N, C-alpha and C positions, 0 to 999 in steps of 0.2 A: 970316759961315757961317749963322747963324740965318736970316737972310732968303733964302738959297740951299733951304734945307730949307722953308721956309715958300712959297717960288715953288714946288716941288715938289708939295706940299700943295695948293697954291692950283690947278695945272694939273688934279690928278686930280680933287679935290672940284667944282672951278666948271665944268671943261669936259667932262674924259673919262669921268665918272661921271654925267653929264646922264642918258643914254638910261636907265643901271638907277635913277634916280630915277623916268623916266616910267613905267617897268615896276613898280614899287615901289606908285606910287601907281595904276596899272592891275588890280593885284590884289586890290584891295578889290572891283572890281566884275567882274572876268573873269577868274578863275583861268587858263582855258585860253591865252586870251590872251596875258597875263602870261608865261608860260611858252613863249613861241614858240620862244625862242633854245635853249632847252633840249631841243624836240622836234626843230629842225635838226639837231642834235647828235646826238641817238639817229638819224636817219634816216639820217647822213651816215656813224654808225658800224656801222648795220646793211648800209648799202650797201656800204661798206670790207671788213665781214667775210664778205659775201656772195661778193663779188668773189675775196678771199682764198683762199675755200675752194673755189671752183669751180677757181682756178690749181693748188691743193694736188692737186685731185681729176687734172686734166690730167697734171699731174707722175706721181703715182700709176699711172696707166693708162698712161701711154708707160713704166715703171720706169725714170724718170729721177730718182726721189729717194732719198738715201742714209740709209738704216733704220741704220747701222753707231753701236752707241753710240761706239766709238772713232774717231772721224771725228777727232778734235780729240787732239793728244797730251796735254794735260793731262786728260783723261777715264780714261786707261789704268790 
């Protein structure tokens, strides 16, 4: 059983976390480049939030949104 968990640890440390080690070493020279993954996630979240807000405004303009707080039985 011990070798099973050591195998999982080896998989993550020796293979799956290698890109993170590269980013850790890169951070010493250029912080902005090392955080490129974080910037991508921030951009994706901003685009998704903008799209969601636009869709909410479309439904609100068409009076298709349900604003009733008793829409669910557990809120009564």
